[in-house]
N, C-alpha and C positions, 0 to 999 in steps of 0.2 A: 503493499498499499504506500509505502514512503517512499519506494522508487517512482512509482507511477506518479506520485504528487510532485517529486524532483523533475520528472521527466516534462510534466506540463509546465513548470515554472519555467524550465530551461526553453521549452519548445515556445512559449508565449514571448520571452525575451528575445529570442531569435526572430519570429515572426513580427513582433512590433517594434522593432529597432530599425529605424532608417530617418536620416535627415530629411527635412521638409525640402520638397522639390518643386520646382515651377513645371508644370505638365500641361501640353497643348494636346487636346484630344478633338479630333474631328471625325463625325459620324454624321454624314450628309444624306444618306438613303433615306427617302421619305416613307417609310414602312414603320408602323407602331411596333412591330414584333421586332425590328431589329432594334430600335430606340430602345426598347424594354430590355433588352439584354446588357446593353453598355452601362444603362444608367446606374446599375448597382456598383459596378465598379468605380465610376467617378465619383460618386456619392461617398463610398467607403474612403477613396483616396482622400477626400476634401475632410470625411471625420477624421482620419489620420494626421491630419494638419498640413498636407500638401497644398499649394497654390495651384488650383486648376481652372484652366479654361477652355470651355467646350463648346464646340460649334455642333449644333443640334438641330434636328428636325422638331423635335418637341421637348421644348424647354420645361424643366421643373419647378423653377422659383423664378420671381421677379428679381431682377438684378439688385444687388445690395442687401437682399436678404440673408445671404450666408456670406461672411467676410471674405474668406478665400475661394470662393467661386464665383466665375464670370461665366455666364451663358451666353452664347452668340446665337439669338434664334434666327434661323433660314427660313421657317416656313412661309412666310410671306413672298420671299424671293422665288421659291421652285415649287409652290403649291400646285400651280396650274400646270406646268410642265409636267410635274409627279402624277397628277391624276389623269392627265392624257396617257401616260405611258403605263400607268398601273391599271387605272380602270377601264380606259377605252381601247387602246392598241392592245394591251398584253392580252386582255382576257376575251378578246376576239380573234387572236391568233389561233389557226387551226392546229398547229402542232408545236412541240416543245421547241424545236429548232429556232423557229419564227419568235417564239415567247423570248427566248434566251437573245436573241439577236437585237429585238427591241430594247431589251434592259441593258444590253452593252453599249447600244448605241445613244441611248438617252443618257446615260451617266454622264459622259463628258458634255453635254448641251446643258444640263444642270449645273454642273460644277463652274462652267463658264459664267454663269448667271450670279454664282456665288462669289466668285473671285473677281470679277468687276464690280461687284456691290460691297457687300459688308466684310469681305477678307481682303480688299485692295490693301488696306493700311497694314495688314500683316506680311504683306510682300515687300513693301517699300520703307516702311518705318523701322529702322533698327533699333528702337526702343524697347521693342518686344523681344526678350529673351527668355529661353526656354532650357530645360534639361534634358526632357523626353518627349517624343511625340507619340500619342495613342491613335491609331488610323484604321479606320475600316478597313478590312482585308479584300474586299471585293472592288475598291475603289483604287486602281493602280495610280492615277493622276496624283493621289494624295502625298505620294514619296516626294512631289517637288518640296515639300514643307521642310523635309529633311535638308534639302540644299540651302533654302533660307536660313535655318536656325542653326545648322551645322552640330545636330544631335543626333542620337540613336532613335528608331523607330520600334515600336512595339505593334504589329498588326493584330487586331482582333476581328474575328468572324462571328457573326451572331448565328452561324449554323457551322458546316464542316468546311473543308478545303475549297477554295474557288479555282478558278483557272490560273495556271502559272503559280500556285502556292507550293506544290510539292516539286515541281522540278525546279524552283529556285532553291529550296533548302536541301534538294537532293535526297528526297524521301521515294520511297517504292511508288511507282505510279503505273502500275499495270493495268490497263483499262478495263479487263475482265475480273481480275482478283482483287482489284482495289479501285473501282469506279468511282468517277465524280457524280455528283447529284444533278446530271444534266441529261439524263436518258429515262425512257419510260419504261424498261424492261433490263432485270438485272441477274436474275438467278434462273437455273434450270434451262439454260438457252440450247437452243439447238445449232447445228453447224451454221446454219442461215442467219439465225437469230444473233450469233456472235459477230457475223459480218456485217449485219445491219446496223446493230449496237454501235460496234465499234467506228462505223463511218459516221453516224449520227454524233458521236462524239468528237471525231476528228472535224466535220464540220463547224462545230461550235467553237474549238479550239482554235480553227483556222481565222474565223471571225474575230476572235479575241486578239490573235498576234497581228492579224492585218490591221487592226485599230490602233496598234501602237505608234504608229509615226504621225497618224493625226493628232494623238495625244501629245505626242513629242512637240509638234509644232504649237501647241496649246501653250506647253511649259515654255517653250522659247517666247512666245507671245507676251508672257509676263515677266520672264525672269532674264531674257536675253539670249543670244545665239551661242554664248559660250557654257550654258548649263549641260551637264552630262544627259545622256539619255536615261530614259525611266528603267532600262535594264540594268545600267550602270548604279543608278541609285538606289537599286534593291541591295546593295552592298552595305547600306545603311540600315538595314532591317537586323535588328538583334534577336527578336522573337516573335512567334507566331502563335496566339491564343485561339483556340477552336471551341466553339460553344457547342460540342457534343461529347458525348462519352466514347473511350476509344473503341468499345462493341458495336456503335452505332457505324464507325467506320471500318468495319472488317477486321478490326485490330491491325491497321497498318503501320508496319515498321516506320518509325520516325526518328530523327535525330534530336538530340536533347534541346534544341531550340524550337521545337514544337510542342506544345502542351495542350492535352485535351482536358476539357472543363466540363461542360453540360449543365444544363438547369440553372443557368446563372440568374434567371429571373425569377426563381421559386422565393416565395416567403413564407413566414409563419401562417398557419391558418389564423383565420378570423371567424367570429360567429356569422351565421347567415342571417339576412332580414327576417324579422319575426314571422311576417307571413309566408315566406318560402320555407322556413323551418317548419311550420305548421302544416304544410301542404305536402312536405316530403313525409313527416312521421306518420301521417294519415294513409299513404301511399303503398300499395303492394310491391311497387318497383318501379324505377324510374329510368328512362332512356334520356341522356342529354345529348343534342344535335347541334352544330355549330359549323359554319364553313369560315371562321376566322373574320379578321378584320379587313383583309384585302379584296377577297371575293365579292363582288357586287351583286345585286339580285339579277340583273341583265345577264349574268355570266350562266345561269342554269337555263334550260330550256323550259318553255312553259309546261310541256307534257311530263317532263320529268319530276317538276314540282307537284303536279297534281297527282302522279304516281305515288311520291314520296308520301303525301297527304292520306291517300287512299289507304296505303300499307300500314302507316302508322295509327290510323283509326281503327284498325282490326287487330291491333296488338293488346295484349293483356296487361299492358302497362301505361303509366302516365310519360308523356313526353315533352319534355322542355326544349323548344327551339329558338335559338338566337337568330333572329332574321331581320334585316332592316327594310326589306321589301314587302309588297302587298301579295298575300298567299290567298286571300278571299276568304271562304268559308272554311273554318277548319273544324275537326271532329271534337267531340266533347274532351276526349282523354288528351288533346293536344294544346300546349299553351305556348304560343308564340309571343316573344317579347324582343326589344330590339337589344336588351342587355340583361346579362346574369352574372354573377359573380364566379365566374367558371372554375378557377382553381378550388375553391370552398365547396361549390356545388358537387364536384366531383367527389370530394373527399366524403360525402355523406353516404354512409351505409347503404342506402335504399337506391343507389345510383347501381345499374348494373351494365351499362353499356354506353359508350361515347361514339356517336357517329360524327366523324370530322373529314374535313377536307386534307389533313395531313401537316399542318403547319407544324414546325418542330417544336415552339413552344407549347402548343396544345398538346403534343405529344408526352413532353416532358411532365405536363400536369397529370396527366393520365396516368402516368406511370408512377408517379409520386402518389397517387390516391389509389392506386392499385386497380384500375379499372381497365377492361379489355376495350379494343376498339374495332370498328368497321369505318374503313378509311375509303373516302372517294375523292381522290386526288384530281385538282384541276390544274394546276400549273407549277413551274420552277421545280424546287426539290420534293414536293409532294409526293411524285411518283417514286422516288428513291424511299422516301419515309414510308410509304405504303409496302414496298416491297421488304423492308427491315421488318415492319410489323408481322409480315406474314412469315418471313423466314425464322423470327424469333419466336413464332406461335404465340404472340400476345394479340392476335387478333387477325383480321382477314382484309380484302379491300376489294373494289369493284369499279369499272370503268363506268365513269358517268355517261358515255357515249352510248355504250351497250348494256347496261343493266337493265334487266326486266323486273317486272313487278314480282314474279315468283322468286327470281333471284336475291331480290331485296330483301323480301319476308324470310326466306330460307336463310340468307346470312345472318339476318338477326336473331333468328330462334336458335340457329346453332350456336351462336355466341351464348345466348343469355340461359339456354336450357339444356344444351349437350354437355354434360359434366366431364365425359370421357375425352373431349378436346382440352380441357385444362387451361383454358385461356387465362382464367383469373389466377390460377396458382403460378401461371408462368410470367405474369406481370408482376406478382409480387416478389418473385424469385430475383427477375430483373433489377426492381426496386433495391433489393437488398444487395445486389451486387455493385448497382451504381452507388450506394452510400457506404461500401466498404473500402474506405480509402483515409488516409492520414487527416488531410484537410478537406473543407468543403471547397466547392468550386470558387465560390467569391474568395475565400481566404488563399487558396493556391494561385488565382489570378493576381492578387494584390502582393503576395509573397514574390512572384516571379518580376513583377512589374518592377517592385522595389529592389530586387535583384540587380536588374539591369541599371537602374539608377546608382546602386551602390558600386557598380563595377564599371559604370559609365560605358557600357556597351554588352554586346554578348557574342563576341567572336570567340569565346573560349568554348562556345556551346556547338558551334557548328560542326557539321560532317566536312570531309574535305571535298565534295561535291558541291558544296554551295555556291548557288548562281554560276554553275559551270555551263557553258555551253555543250548542246547536245553532241557536237562533233568531239568536244573533249571528253565528254562524260563516256560516249561509246568507243573512244578510241579510234576513231574514223581513220586518222592518219595511219595507225598501227596496222589496222585491219587492211588498208589499201596497199601498204608495204607488203604486209603478210601475203595478200592476194596477188601481188605483183610478182612476188618471189615464186608462189606456188604456180602462177601462169607461166612464167619463164621456165621453172623446172620441168613443167608439164610439155611445153614447146620443145625443149632441150631434148626430153626423153622421146617424143614423137619424130622429131627429125633423126634422132640415133637409131630408132628403129627402122626409119624409111631408108636410112643409108645402109643399115644392116641388111634389110631386104633386097635393097637393090643390089648389094656387093652378092648377096647369094644368088640373086637371078643372073648376075653376070658370070659368075662361076659355073652356074649350070648350064647356061648358053655355050660357054666355052668347052665344057666337056662334051656336049651333045656334039 
């Protein structure tokens, strides 16, 4: 017991010992789920005495409320552009490649608006000095600030690794064994499936790398022609934090400068509103249904909405559906509201199923609550998350374009009533695995950020393959030399054999 207490004291000293630093954090993506993953980190850094400046789409406090926190709210600058990209273009795209291309192309346009507006002063006025940059990992352009402030960068992803991240750090990047969350199919692939899915990932990665020169031009527009390229600026990246558990990323082998977290936004449980608590207590069982904060009502076809309502009305459960659109007349057992306290609602013992679009934060909340899921992915990484739900046997998933009334009803009843499938037991087991670590995700994120601050960078964490060109990583020069030697040897052997055969033929003719 004394040893345990001593260990806790020492650990606390190590964790909470770091001089106050000046931190510049920039998280520009206009998605609520992204912002809610970053906010706990910046607020904890503020609580620990660091001076934090945050560029955010979702400000938490009026400026001046917290002495060592400055929030630069960019919502008014990019709201319209973000709305067009996320709600209009993105959700009407017919396939995942089109969705990703819209996201990749819209990012620089939004960032240009921010740079020419609220951040222009930070590019030109040398009075702004910082010790470290926290930057959203999916926005490559943010690396330009490492050139401005001459400090290390910690890239933070609100999900797993995005384009270019694993190549940069030199991690395993096999498209089938360790796929990126940019496809619709991942497991149990046929030969044709493998070819098709690898091609889909290649198309998206090509779009990403093709856009780099346009982004370099934008950097030069603001910082001058002598600025290094974004690929060169990656050398300033000290650490990458990914907001997924390593299990969710197929336990990808990564170097020490990549840290898996998961569930950063999760909070301590709160009591439910009295009316909701009373309803739940008197219910025989509850299904909760939500398509998240990004999916708009116009995304789902009207016939699918009607089908969902019909099936839900036939179930022996109460259904709580978070939905902002008009669904018309609803069955007596279905309650449609614009908002529910999702995380706390899922934790109630009467909830038997969560029907979700597959957003990562929603999945984390469901795992934390021990509730199995029926996933209906719509966009982005939701297909990947649906595949992981199925593979880990914590639920199942259905294609919104193809699901029938019979499939939808059978899928719900299989999860809620077929005990042999052990969905709930598997979710609880996964939750135990997630929790079995020495620090919480937030404690780990802050410890690693302060580690970079203490050591003024993270080059000691890198693998030899960090930011290495593919031609060097795969030793293309060596392969070329070896191939040339083998080819030359083959030519010599063939010429020698030809010479020998010619000599034998000549001798044979002389003998005849």
